[in-house]
C-alpha positions in Angstrom: 67.5 137.2 145.1 64.4 135.9 143.4 64.4 132.7 145.5 65.0 134.7 148.6 62.2 137.1 148.0 59.7 134.3 147.1 60.6 132.6 150.4 59.9 135.8 152.3 56.6 136.3 150.6 55.5 132.7 151.3 56.4 133.1 155.0 54.5 136.4 155.0 51.4 134.7 153.5 51.5 132.1 156.2 51.6 134.8 158.9 48.5 136.4 157.4 46.6 133.1 157.1 47.3 132.3 160.7 46.3 135.8 161.8 42.8 135.4 160.2 41.8 133.2 163.2 42.7 136.0 165.6 41.2 139.4 166.4 42.7 142.1 164.2 43.7 145.5 165.7 42.3 148.1 163.3 43.1 151.8 163.2 41.9 154.6 160.9 44.5 156.7 159.1 43.2 159.6 157.1 39.5 158.5 157.4 37.2 155.6 158.1 37.8 154.1 154.7 41.6 154.3 155.1 42.6 151.5 157.5 45.7 150.0 158.8 45.9 146.8 160.9 48.4 145.1 163.1 49.1 142.7 160.2 50.0 145.5 157.9 52.6 146.6 160.4 53.8 143.1 161.2 54.2 142.0 157.6 56.1 145.2 156.7 58.4 144.8 159.7 59.0 141.1 158.8 59.9 142.0 155.2 62.2 144.9 156.2 64.0 142.7 158.7 64.6 140.1 155.9 65.8 142.8 153.5 68.2 144.4 156.0 69.7 141.0 156.9 70.4 140.1 153.3 71.1 143.5 151.8 72.2 145.8 154.7 72.9 148.8 152.3 69.5 148.7 150.7 67.0 151.5 151.2 63.3 150.9 151.9 60.2 152.7 150.6 57.1 151.3 152.3 53.6 152.3 153.3 53.7 152.2 157.1 55.8 153.3 160.1 57.9 156.2 158.8 59.2 154.5 155.6 56.8 156.4 153.2 59.3 158.8 151.6 62.8 158.7 150.1 64.7 161.6 148.7 65.7 159.5 145.7 65.9 156.0 144.3 69.6 155.7 144.0 71.3 152.4 144.9 69.4 149.4 145.9 65.8 150.1 146.9 63.1 147.7 148.0 59.5 149.1 147.8 56.9 147.3 149.9 53.1 147.3 150.3 52.6 144.7 153.1 48.8 144.4 152.5 47.5 146.1 149.4 43.7 146.3 149.8 43.5 146.6 153.5 39.8 147.4 153.5 39.2 144.3 151.5 41.3 142.3 154.0 39.3 143.6 156.9 35.8 143.4 155.4 36.0 140.5 152.9 39.0 138.4 154.1 40.1 138.2 150.4 40.9 140.4 147.4 44.2 141.7 148.8 47.8 141.1 148.1 51.4 141.6 149.2 53.6 143.7 146.8 57.3 144.0 146.7 59.6 145.6 144.1 63.3 145.8 143.7 64.9 148.8 142.0 68.5 149.7 141.2 69.3 153.4 140.7 65.6 154.1 139.8 65.2 151.3 137.4 62.8 148.5 138.2 64.5 145.1 138.2 62.1 142.7 139.9 58.4 142.9 140.8 56.2 140.6 142.9 52.4 140.7 143.4 51.1 137.9 145.7 47.4 137.2 145.7 47.5 135.7 149.1 44.1 133.9 149.4 44.4 132.4 145.9 48.0 131.5 146.5 49.0 133.1 143.1 52.3 134.9 142.9 52.9 137.1 139.8 56.6 137.9 139.5 59.3 138.7 137.1 61.5 141.3 135.4 62.7 142.4 132.0 65.3 139.7 131.6 63.2 136.8 132.8 59.6 137.5 131.7 56.4 137.4 133.9 55.3 134.4 135.7 52.2 133.2 137.6 53.8 130.9 140.1 55.9 128.7 137.8 54.0 129.3 134.6 55.3 132.0 132.2 52.5 134.3 131.0 52.1 135.1 127.3 52.2 138.6 125.9 48.8 140.2 126.2 47.1 141.6 123.1 47.5 145.3 122.4 43.8 145.9 122.4 42.3 149.4 121.9 40.0 151.0 124.6 36.8 150.1 122.8 37.7 146.4 122.8 38.6 145.9 126.5 37.6 146.3 130.1 39.2 149.1 132.1 39.6 149.2 135.8 38.9 152.6 137.4 39.2 153.9 141.0 35.7 154.1 142.5 36.0 157.7 143.7 37.2 159.0 140.3 34.4 157.1 138.5 31.7 157.9 141.0 32.5 161.7 140.8 33.3 161.6 137.1 36.6 163.3 137.6 38.7 164.2 134.5 36.1 162.9 132.0 36.3 159.4 133.4 32.7 158.5 132.5 33.3 159.1 128.8 36.4 156.9 129.0 34.4 154.1 130.7 31.7 154.4 128.1 34.1 154.0 125.3 35.4 150.8 126.8 33.3 147.6 126.8 33.0 147.9 130.6 34.3 149.3 133.9 35.6 147.2 136.7 36.8 148.0 140.2 38.0 145.8 143.1 39.7 148.1 145.6 43.1 146.6 145.2 45.7 148.0 142.9 47.7 144.8 142.8 44.8 142.8 141.6 43.9 145.4 139.0 47.5 145.2 137.7 47.3 141.4 137.6 44.3 141.6 135.4 46.3 143.6 132.9 49.2 141.1 133.0 46.7 138.3 132.3 45.2 140.3 129.4 41.8 140.5 131.1 41.9 144.3 131.3 43.4 146.8 128.9 43.9 149.6 131.4 43.8 150.9 135.0 43.1 154.5 136.1 43.5 155.4 139.7 45.2 157.5 142.4 48.1 155.6 143.9 51.2 155.8 146.1 54.5 154.4 145.0 54.1 151.1 146.8 50.8 150.6 145.0 52.4 150.7 141.5 56.2 150.0 141.9 55.9 146.2 141.6 53.3 146.3 138.9 55.2 148.7 136.8 58.2 146.4 136.6 55.9 143.6 135.2 54.1 145.9 132.9 57.5 147.0 131.4 58.1 143.4 130.4 55.0 143.4 128.2 55.6 146.9 126.8 52.6 148.4 128.6 52.6 152.1 129.1 52.1 154.0 132.4 52.4 157.6 133.7 50.6 160.3 135.5 47.5 161.8 133.9 49.5 164.5 132.2 51.7 161.9 130.6 54.7 162.8 132.8 56.7 160.1 134.5 55.6 159.0 138.0 57.6 160.7 140.8 57.5 158.0 143.5 56.6 160.7 146.0 53.2 160.8 147.6 49.9 160.0 145.9 49.7 160.4 142.2 47.1 160.1 139.5 48.0 156.9 137.7 47.3 155.6 134.2 48.4 152.2 132.8 47.2 150.6 129.6 48.1 148.7 126.5 50.0 151.0 124.2 47.0 151.6 121.9 44.5 152.2 124.7 47.0 154.4 126.6 47.1 156.9 123.8 43.3 157.1 123.6 42.8 157.4 127.4 45.5 160.0 127.7 43.9 162.1 125.0 40.5 161.8 126.6 41.5 162.7 130.1 40.7 166.3 130.9 43.5 166.9 133.3 45.4 170.2 133.8 
């Protein structure tokens, strides 16, 4: 399965690279900052076709085209974000990724985050570790909040929701790049100690599988498990930083 999925992701990357020489078709979803392109739809359709061909009984949870909700995660479930960071993709031509996760009966088995323009694939699972391409990543240090960088959603930080400014001030610095996959990669590499945002299941499903390998903690802002339904406030961090951030969040 790992070899299959990696081959699909490489093929999807090649489609995106070729499409950058063409005129994108861009639509707004909820607002002018929430975009979807023809490539989001084409990459999702491509991955779904590959999944259905190889695993016809599997269920799909994905961002576009009516796949955005499942009643439960029983059985085989593939969770897809065809282009995470679409606004970056459109405006910058970089700082976006493809994300795919494989779950069985609600338990994450495999996660893949593909930084397309850097050709860096972060992948793995509990039984195999976490890899950047073919290099196994070491366990990140369990740093406290005051000794690490924290990534924070720009809206939450800009409007100081839930005591976010105080959390940022206690860290050694706040970072934001507009792509959940890249923020989670920074945690896997040990560059960041936490990530605070508002995400949909396809934004966090793959990353959570990889965070599990390293014993990182993640949840909603109340500390409750994530529901995999709709947008949710999302906190992930090293075990030590997680406890501090959760205590500081003013969320009811």
